RONU-825525 format. One line per 10 residues: their letters; for each residue x, z, y of N, C-alpha, C. Coordinates in pm, whole numbers. Last residue first. Layout:
<atoms>
a = X/Z/Y/X/Z/Y/X/Z/Y ~ ...
</atoms>
This chain:
<atoms>
qattkrlryd = 16030/-6485/-1385/16059/-6618/-1332/15941/-6674/-1253 ~ 15946/-6252/-1499/16018/-6242/-1372/16039/-6378/-1307 ~ 15837/-6332/-1739/15748/-6279/-1637/15813/-6279/-1500 ~ 16070/-6402/-1873/15969/-6505/-1847/15876/-6461/-1735 ~ 16197/-6155/-1892/16262/-6260/-1813/16161/-6370/-1778 ~ 16015/-6026/-2060/16043/-5970/-1928/16105/-6077/-1838 ~ 16029/-6168/-2295/15905/-6174/-2219/15927/-6126/-2076 ~ 16287/-6091/-2365/16260/-6234/-2343/16131/-6252/-2265 ~ 16264/-5815/-2397/16349/-5868/-2290/16317/-6014/-2260 ~ 15967/-5640/-2443/16055/-5743/-2497/16131/-5813/-2384
qvlpmkvvnc = 15975/-5323/-2277/15908/-5451/-2303/16010/-5553/-2351 ~ 16169/-5070/-2453/16119/-5137/-2333/16041/-5261/-2375 ~ 16346/-4804/-2556/16228/-4881/-2591/16169/-4939/-2463 ~ 16704/-4841/-2492/16574/-4773/-2484/16462/-4864/-2530 ~ 16990/-4869/-2707/16899/-4931/-2612/16767/-4855/-2609 ~ 17292/-4704/-2729/17155/-4708/-2782/17061/-4761/-2674 ~ 17617/-4784/-2804/17519/-4786/-2696/17380/-4799/-2759 ~ 17933/-4668/-2899/17795/-4694/-2942/17700/-4681/-2823 ~ 18244/-4807/-2935/18162/-4731/-2842/18016/-4767/-2872 ~ 18401/-4827/-3258/18312/-4879/-3154/18256/-4771/-3062
meflrsrarm = 18543/-4727/-3470/18612/-4822/-3382/18529/-4865/-3262 ~ 18371/-4558/-3606/18502/-4507/-3564/18567/-4596/-3460 ~ 18162/-4722/-3669/18139/-4617/-3569/18270/-4555/-3522 ~ 18288/-4885/-3861/18228/-4944/-3741/18211/-4839/-3631 ~ 18352/-4708/-4064/18459/-4774/-3990/18407/-4827/-3856 ~ 18087/-4648/-4149/18176/-4543/-4101/18289/-4601/-4016 ~ 17994/-4898/-4235/17925/-4829/-4126/18016/-4723/-4065 ~ 18165/-4945/-4450/18170/-5034/-4334/18105/-4967/-4213 ~ 18078/-4731/-4615/18217/-4741/-4573/18231/-4828/-4448 ~ 17805/-4779/-4663/17846/-4661/-4587/17990/-4671/-4536
giqdaltrry = 17665/-5106/-4615/17744/-5010/-4693/17796/-4897/-4605 ~ 17489/-5269/-4487/17631/-5311/-4488/17720/-5216/-4568 ~ 17231/-5160/-4539/17252/-5304/-4535/17399/-5346/-4545 ~ 17245/-4884/-4530/17182/-4949/-4646/17222/-5096/-4653 ~ 17352/-4848/-4274/17436/-4816/-4391/17378/-4879/-4518 ~ 17128/-4915/-4123/17249/-4997/-4113/17339/-4974/-4233 ~ 16834/-4868/-4334/16929/-4832/-4229/17046/-4930/-4226 ~ 16500/-4971/-4377/16638/-4972/-4427/16732/-4948/-4310 ~ 16235/-4752/-4312/16308/-4872/-4273/16450/-4862/-4325 ~ 15927/-4629/-4427/16073/-4623/-4435/16133/-4757/-4395
eppsdlrqdg = 15662/-4497/-4245/15714/-4618/-4310/15867/-4613/-4310 ~ 15496/-4188/-4306/15594/-4268/-4232/15644/-4386/-4314 ~ 15150/-4197/-4397/15287/-4156/-4428/15386/-4245/-4354 ~ 14934/-4212/-4106/14969/-4249/-4243/15109/-4201/-4271 ~ 14740/-3998/-3916/14874/-4053/-3933/14896/-4087/-4079 ~ 14401/-4087/-3839/14500/-4007/-3910/14634/-4078/-3911 ~ 14109/-4049/-3677/14232/-4127/-3672/14342/-4040/-3731 ~ 13768/-4044/-3794/13895/-3979/-3763/14010/-4079/-3761 ~ 13534/-4140/-3884/13546/-4126/-3739/13679/-4067/-3697 ~ 13676/-4298/-4154/13551/-4258/-4093/13565/-4256/-3943
vsqrqkkkig = 13987/-4323/-4077/13914/-4276/-4194/13783/-4220/-4142 ~ 14231/-4546/-3954/14099/-4485/-3936/14042/-4446/-4070 ~ 14578/-4483/-3882/14474/-4551/-3958/14343/-4475/-3941 ~ 14898/-4539/-3747/14767/-4477/-3733/14666/-4555/-3814 ~ 15226/-4474/-3868/15120/-4568/-3841/14987/-4492/-3833 ~ 15559/-4396/-3776/15428/-4351/-3818/15325/-4456/-3780 ~ 15872/-4492/-3898/15766/-4520/-3802/15635/-4467/-3858 ~ 16213/-4390/-3928/16076/-4394/-3977/15980/-4424/-3863 ~ 16464/-4360/-3825/16452/-4445/-3943/16309/-4456/-3993 ~ 16602/-4352/-3486/16515/-4313/-3595/16501/-4411/-3708
ygadpdplnt = 16916/-4283/-3385/16820/-4393/-3377/16733/-4385/-3501 ~ 17124/-4110/-3399/17006/-4068/-3324/16904/-4177/-3305 ~ 17323/-4174/-3562/17342/-4214/-3423/17223/-4175/-3336 ~ 17224/-4100/-3803/17336/-4022/-3750/17365/-4056/-3605 ~ 17026/-4297/-3851/16988/-4159/-3820/17100/-4077/-3759 ~ 16981/-4604/-3745/17093/-4524/-3793/17066/-4379/-3755 ~ 16802/-4914/-3792/16812/-4774/-3755/16936/-4708/-3813 ~ 16890/-5238/-3672/16870/-5149/-3786/16886/-5004/-3742 ~ 16949/-5424/-3492/16821/-5356/-3471/16790/-5263/-3588 ~ 17273/-5469/-3344/17189/-5451/-3462/17057/-5387/-3422
tailprrhny = 17577/-5626/-3241/17442/-5580/-3210/17366/-5562/-3341 ~ 17925/-5581/-3161/17817/-5608/-3256/17684/-5559/-3200 ~ 18259/-5660/-3120/18135/-5633/-3048/18022/-5670/-3144 ~ 18578/-5554/-3193/18454/-5606/-3251/18339/-5563/-3161 ~ 18934/-5595/-3163/18804/-5559/-3107/18687/-5629/-3176 ~ 19159/-5474/-3393/19107/-5597/-3333/18963/-5570/-3287 ~ 19319/-5281/-3520/19263/-5256/-3387/19222/-5386/-3317 ~ 19378/-5315/-3782/19465/-5384/-3686/19417/-5368/-3541 ~ 19179/-5170/-3911/19320/-5138/-3938/19414/-5198/-3835 ~ 18946/-5300/-3815/18971/-5158/-3787/19119/-5126/-3801
rqtiistvvd = 18969/-5549/-3931/18971/-5539/-3785/18999/-5395/-3742 ~ 18953/-5474/-4201/19070/-5548/-4150/19080/-5534/-3999 ~ 18697/-5354/-4204/18817/-5275/-4234/18943/-5342/-4182 ~ 18529/-5571/-4144/18534/-5455/-4053/18659/-5373/-4077 ~ 18584/-5742/-4364/18601/-5787/-4226/18617/-5668/-4132 ~ 18522/-5575/-4587/18655/-5634/-4572/18681/-5674/-4427 ~ 18251/-5521/-4545/18348/-5411/-4546/18489/-5463/-4524 ~ 18152/-5780/-4574/18138/-5712/-4445/18238/-5597/-4436 ~ 18215/-5824/-4847/18269/-5912/-4742/18265/-5842/-4606 ~ 18068/-5621/-4978/18214/-5629/-4993/18277/-5711/-4880
eiwelvrhsg = 17807/-5688/-4904/17862/-5558/-4864/18014/-5560/-4872 ~ 17792/-5933/-5036/17782/-5928/-4890/17840/-5798/-4838 ~ 17803/-5862/-5301/17916/-5936/-5247/17914/-5937/-5094 ~ 17556/-5731/-5336/17680/-5656/-5347/17797/-5729/-5283 ~ 17310/-5793/-5085/17372/-5829/-5213/17507/-5761/-5217 ~ 17032/-5777/-4880/17142/-5702/-4938/17184/-5758/-5074 ~ 16973/-6025/-4627/16931/-5946/-4743/17052/-5891/-4816 ~ 17094/-5982/-4291/17086/-6059/-4415/17044/-5969/-4530 ~ 17138/-5809/-4080/17004/-5868/-4094/16985/-5942/-4225 ~ 17381/-5696/-4015/17305/-5636/-4124/17170/-5699/-4150
lddillvead = 17383/-5772/-3671/17458/-5721/-3786/17365/-5657/-3888 ~ 17316/-5935/-3449/17217/-5902/-3552/17283/-5856/-3682 ~ 17628/-6092/-3388/17492/-6064/-3342/17400/-6038/-3460 ~ 17951/-6014/-3342/17855/-6039/-3449/17718/-5996/-3400 ~ 18238/-6121/-3187/18103/-6072/-3161/18015/-6112/-3278 ~ 18581/-6045/-3168/18472/-6098/-3251/18340/-6036/-3207 ~ 18887/-6138/-3036/18767/-6058/-3012/18653/-6124/-3089 ~ 19071/-6281/-3195/19119/-6178/-3102/19006/-6083/-3065 ~ 19008/-6332/-3541/18974/-6359/-3401/19020/-6245/-3311 ~ 19053/-6264/-3811/19168/-6285/-3722/19134/-6304/-3575
iairyaerds = 18805/-6232/-3942/18910/-6131/-3957/19014/-6142/-3845 ~ 18661/-6456/-3870/18599/-6324/-3854/18702/-6212/-3864 ~ 18836/-6659/-3951/18812/-6636/-3808/18755/-6497/-3784 ~ 18814/-6634/-4230/18944/-6615/-4164/18925/-6584/-4015 ~ 18544/-6697/-4267/18596/-6566/-4310/18727/-6535/-4238 ~ 18541/-6960/-4170/18458/-6857/-4107/18508/-6718/-4141 ~ 18713/-7102/-4345/18751/-7082/-4205/18672/-6968/-4141 ~ 18695/-7189/-4593/18695/-7043/-4575/18732/-7007/-4432 ~ 18581/-7449/-4764/18595/-7405/-4625/18584/-7253/-4616 ~ 18540/-7586/-4986/18659/-7500/-4989/18685/-7444/-4849
sgstpdfgsr = 18247/-7666/-5166/18313/-7644/-5037/18434/-7553/-5055 ~ 18094/-7687/-5386/18184/-7797/-5359/18258/-7783/-5228 ~ 17935/-7487/-5475/17892/-7555/-5352/17977/-7678/-5321 ~ 18034/-7351/-5686/17935/-7455/-5717/17894/-7534/-5593 ~ 18200/-7156/-5584/18263/-7271/-5651/18165/-7383/-5681 ~ 18171/-7010/-5276/18090/-7046/-5392/18150/-7169/-5460 ~ 18306/-6964/-5044/18357/-6897/-5163/18280/-6934/-5290 ~ 18172/-7110/-4848/18316/-7129/-4865/18371/-7070/-4993 ~ 17914/-7011/-4865/17939/-7151/-4899/18087/-7174/-4927 ~ 17960/-6751/-4770/17912/-6771/-4907/17939/-6914/-4952
irdilnqydf = 18034/-6807/-4506/18130/-6743/-4596/18089/-6765/-4741 ~ 17795/-6916/-4411/17918/-6997/-4411/18023/-6938/-4505 ~ 17621/-6698/-4443/17593/-6825/-4512/17719/-6911/-4520 ~ 17740/-6511/-4270/17733/-6483/-4414/17709/-6611/-4493 ~ 17703/-6646/-4024/17837/-6610/-4071/17838/-6588/-4221 ~ 17425/-6658/-4011/17502/-6782/-4017/17643/-6756/-4068 ~ 17369/-6384/-3990/17321/-6460/-4106/17398/-6591/-4122 ~ 17501/-6317/-3744/17537/-6254/-3871/17493/-6339/-3992 ~ 17640/-6546/-3523/17516/-6487/-3571/17542/-6438/-3713 ~ 17939/-6503/-3350/17878/-6538/-3478/17742/-6470/-3489
fvgafgkeii = 18173/-6598/-3107/18038/-6547/-3133/17993/-6595/-3270 ~ 18503/-6506/-3011/18414/-6595/-3086/18283/-6523/-3117 ~ 18778/-6520/-2773/18668/-6454/-2842/18581/-6555/-2914 ~ 19088/-6456/-2627/19009/-6550/-2706/18902/-6474/-2783 ~ 19139/-6343/-2292/19137/-6314/-2435/19048/-6416/-2507 ~ 19123/-6378/-2019/19225/-6453/-2092/19232/-6426/-2240 ~ 18918/-6276/-1881/19047/-6208/-1863/19160/-6278/-1938 ~ 18709/-6418/-1976/18756/-6452/-1842/18887/-6383/-1809 ~ 18664/-6276/-2210/18726/-6409/-2218/18781/-6451/-2082 ~ 18535/-6054/-2097/18664/-6036/-2166/18738/-6169/-2178
rrlaavalht = 18302/-6172/-2003/18392/-6107/-1908/18531/-6088/-1969 ~ 18191/-6260/-2249/18226/-6356/-2144/18326/-6296/-2046 ~ 18144/-6015/-2376/18237/-6112/-2434/18284/-6211/-2329 ~ 17950/-5909/-2200/18078/-5840/-2220/18182/-5936/-2276 ~ 17748/-6099/-2233/17803/-6075/-2099/17939/-6006/-2109 ~ 17693/-6062/-2503/17753/-6189/-2460/17814/-6174/-2321 ~ 17581/-5805/-2487/17698/-5829/-2572/17770/-5957/-2530 ~ 17361/-5847/-2321/17470/-5761/-2275/17597/-5783/-2356 ~ 17210/-6022/-2488/17248/-6062/-2351/17367/-5979/-2304 ~ 17169/-5863/-2713/17254/-5982/-2723/17299/-6029/-2586
kgtgndgill = 16998/-5657/-2609/17129/-5628/-2671/17221/-5749/-2667 ~ 16744/-5665/-2508/16851/-5720/-2425/16990/-5697/-2481 ~ 16534/-5598/-2666/16575/-5499/-2566/16690/-5547/-2479 ~ 16444/-5757/-2878/16395/-5783/-2744/16434/-5682/-2639 ~ 16429/-5521/-3144/16431/-5660/-3100/16381/-5669/-2956 ~ 16582/-5196/-3077/16480/-5286/-3130/16499/-5428/-3080 ~ 16936/-5116/-3110/16805/-5110/-3048/16710/-5211/-3109 ~ 17277/-5078/-3035/17171/-5052/-3132/17037/-5047/-3058 ~ 17588/-5219/-3000/17461/-5199/-2931/17349/-5191/-3034 ~ 17919/-5134/-3003/17803/-5153/-3089/17678/-5121/-3010
lgpkdlvpfk = 18248/-5233/-2949/18122/-5200/-2883/18008/-5231/-2980 ~ 18602/-5137/-2976/18481/-5210/-3008/18358/-5159/-2933 ~ 18829/-4982/-2939/18833/-5122/-2894/18704/-5200/-2914 ~ 18850/-4669/-2797/18786/-4743/-2905/18775/-4889/-2861 ~ 19003/-4629/-2569/19028/-4546/-2687/18971/-4614/-2812 ~ 19133/-4915/-2395/19020/-4833/-2439/19060/-4749/-2559 ~ 19225/-5165/-2245/19278/-5028/-2239/19164/-4931/-2267 ~ 19160/-5433/-2227/19166/-5373/-2361/19216/-5229/-2362 ~ 18860/-5312/-2070/18920/-5380/-2184/19054/-5445/-2144 ~ 18736/-5227/-1841/18854/-5152/-1886/18929/-5223/-1999
hafdlvnqri = 18523/-5410/-1822/18618/-5397/-1711/18747/-5330/-1757 ~ 18379/-5368/-2055/18443/-5498/-2034/18549/-5490/-1925 ~ 18293/-5102/-2005/18370/-5135/-2126/18447/-5265/-2105 ~ 18145/-5142/-1774/18264/-5058/-1767/18355/-5083/-1887 ~ 17934/-5290/-1880/18022/-5351/-1779/18153/-5274/-1768 ~ 17818/-5092/-2036/17877/-5209/-2102/17972/-5281/-2007 ~ 17736/-4919/-1828/17820/-4870/-1937/17892/-4985/-2006 ~ 17565/-5078/-1679/17689/-5031/-1618/17788/-4981/-1723 ~ 17361/-5109/-1870/17433/-5227/-1818/17566/-5185/-1758 ~ 17280/-4843/-1885/17340/-4907/-2002/17419/-5031/-1960
afleraamdn = 17174/-4809/-1629/17286/-4724/-1672/17357/-4785/-1791 ~ 16967/-4996/-1641/17073/-5014/-1542/17196/-4932/-1581 ~ 16809/-4882/-1840/16875/-5010/-1866/16987/-5037/-1766 ~ 16723/-4648/-1708/16796/-4640/-1834/16874/-4768/-1860 ~ 16589/-4754/-1486/16706/-4668/-1466/16791/-4661/-1592 ~ 16385/-4895/-1617/16479/-4967/-1531/16606/-4885/-1509 ~ 16245/-4690/-1740/16313/-4789/-1824/16417/-4865/-1742 ~ 16149/-4566/-1504/16233/-4492/-1598/16313/-4587/-1686 ~ 15993/-4766/-1378/16112/-4712/-1312/16205/-4642/-1410 ~ 15850/-5045/-1450/15875/-4920/-1524/16006/-4860/-1472
dkpcefstft = 15834/-5293/-1342/15711/-5214/-1343/15727/-5082/-1417 ~ 16061/-5436/-1370/16024/-5402/-1233/15900/-5313/-1227 ~ 16333/-5405/-1601/16188/-5413/-1574/16156/-5368/-1433 ~ 16629/-5600/-1535/16567/-5470/-1563/16419/-5480/-1530 ~ 16817/-5872/-1655/16696/-5829/-1586/16652/-5690/-1631 ~ 17130/-6010/-1594/17056/-5917/-1679/16939/-5859/-1600 ~ 17290/-6163/-1433/17160/-6220/-1471/17078/-6128/-1560 ~ 17522/-6007/-1410/17440/-6032/-1291/17300/-6081/-1327 ~ 17631/-6019/-1662/17582/-5890/-1614/17491/-5909/-1493 ~ 17498/-6315/-1824/17602/-6241/-1752/17546/-6106/-1713
akeyrapiga = 17415/-6592/-1991/17402/-6446/-2002/17522/-6378/-1937 ~ 17409/-6861/-2011/17404/-6805/-1876/17389/-6653/-1877 ~ 17409/-6907/-2280/17522/-6960/-2204/17524/-6909/-2060 ~ 17221/-6835/-2466/17291/-6727/-2396/17406/-6777/-2307 ~ 17124/-7068/-2572/17027/-6970/-2521/17095/-6865/-2434 ~ 17349/-7189/-2681/17297/-7238/-2554/17200/-7139/-2490 ~ 17580/-6945/-2820/17464/-7034/-2827/17412/-7072/-2689 ~ 17931/-6960/-2813/17814/-6889/-2759/17694/-6984/-2760 ~ 18176/-7050/-2907/18058/-7069/-2990/17936/-6993/-2942 ~ 18420/-7051/-2778/18369/-6923/-2826/18245/-6936/-2913
lellkesrme = 18517/-7275/-2656/18550/-7258/-2798/18486/-7134/-2859 ~ 18438/-7244/-2392/18387/-7359/-2468/18406/-7339/-2618 ~ 18592/-7022/-2327/18446/-7009/-2331/18383/-7124/-2409 ~ 18845/-7136/-2328/18813/-7034/-2427/18663/-7013/-2438 ~ 18823/-7304/-2105/18844/-7362/-2238/18807/-7262/-2347 ~ 18796/-7110/-1906/18691/-7211/-1925/18701/-7274/-2063 ~ 19040/-6977/-1931/18916/-6905/-1962/18800/-7001/-1983 ~ 19215/-7183/-1852/19224/-7126/-1986/19094/-7056/-2023 ~ 19140/-7223/-1587/19125/-7333/-1683/19128/-7281/-1826 ~ 19210/-6970/-1484/19071/-7016/-1478/19046/-7127/-1579
rtcecreags = 19483/-6973/-1524/19403/-6871/-1592/19257/-6912/-1595 ~ 19553/-7179/-1356/19576/-7197/-1499/19497/-7095/-1579 ~ 19491/-7075/-1107/19414/-7189/-1155/19434/-7212/-1304 ~ 19676/-6878/-1051/19542/-6837/-1094/19462/-6953/-1152 ~ 19998/-6964/-1187/19897/-6972/-1083/19760/-6931/-1139 ~ 20267/-6771/-1308/20152/-6855/-1337/20051/-6849/-1224 ~ 20555/-6763/-1089/20458/-6700/-1180/20340/-6794/-1198 ~ 20893/-6749/-982/20775/-6828/-1017/20685/-6747/-1109 ~ 21055/-6597/-694/21041/-6627/-836/20914/-6707/-859 ~ 21274/-6440/-461/21176/-6543/-495/21174/-6567/-645
vgerevikwg = 21311/-6131/-305/21353/-6214/-419/21241/-6311/-453 ~ 21217/-5956/-116/21322/-6050/-77/21370/-6141/-187 ~ 21012/-5824/-248/21131/-5750/-207/21249/-5844/-180 ~ 20898/-6120/-378/20880/-5975/-381/21013/-5909/-349 ~ 20732/-6421/-358/20848/-6346/-312/20816/-6198/-310 ~ 20649/-6702/-562/20615/-6575/-499/20744/-6504/-458 ~ 20532/-7019/-634/20649/-6941/-592/20600/-6815/-519 ~ 20341/-7104/-923/20353/-7086/-779/20472/-6996/-748 ~ 20238/-7343/-1166/20329/-7234/-1125/20331/-7226/-973 ~ 20085/-7561/-1206/20052/-7442/-1284/20139/-7322/-1251
tgnchpcvqe = 20109/-7790/-1058/20215/-7761/-1156/20179/-7646/-1249 ~ 19931/-7839/-852/19903/-7896/-984/20006/-7867/-1090 ~ 20014/-7694/-636/20026/-7840/-629/20011/-7905/-767 ~ 19963/-7430/-623/20074/-7469/-711/20098/-7619/-713 ~ 19768/-7409/-424/19866/-7301/-440/19987/-7343/-524 ~ 19586/-7612/-431/19674/-7604/-313/19784/-7498/-328 ~ 19527/-7814/-709/19534/-7676/-662/19631/-7667/-543 ~ 19358/-8113/-647/19483/-8050/-689/19488/-7910/-629 ~ 19081/-8301/-762/19135/-8200/-672/19259/-8136/-732 ~ 19079/-8649/-815/19078/-8516/-874/19145/-8417/-779
am = 18888/-8863/-604/19017/-8817/-654/19006/-8675/-707 ~ 18607/-9045/-705/18659/-8933/-626/18788/-8882/-688
</atoms>
């Protein structure tokens, strides 16, 4: 089958337009589409999320309140992607428990931004840290520091599960460096985390119920490490300064919700 040629530019990538009686050439829409397709291929979005869009985001059908909350959050994130890059804060941080749909919405936003012609890259936090550690470890025999450079220089960076890696001093330094560099140069950062943050109104303690004889008593609250505990207060502060913060509601696990809906 012969390859289709764009009818607007005849395959040249340029089309003739006329404005106020003056003719000129401008890039054809087909070149923007090809560019966005190539950028999506290079973004490193995992196969699990390759179909994650705003349209495919599922709200619960058996919980009206949760459905309304999630629909409002979806619209909030969609609005962020629609207005990008004309935003007071160039970043987006989604906070919530596992399975609330954070990563789906983050990828949907990244995808929409890439479709506008911006280059973006997806990193799982633990994989990013492991690659950076390998690149800087003299005993590993690796001189690959590409991951660190990309994390700093990428036009748009998405970090999934921020702060999930165990705490080491050098990790805090690396994360602070990446976030500070992006903050100073207003390079957009999209991030998700399930770590609590008390200042953002996302609780840090869980009460557990236990039986004592015939009585049900509350056990002492269980302490959970916060986002600041994991990445350092300085990085946390910069992150909140540069990001629009979205708090996910408590809902049925998103992955189970999609399975049930199918």
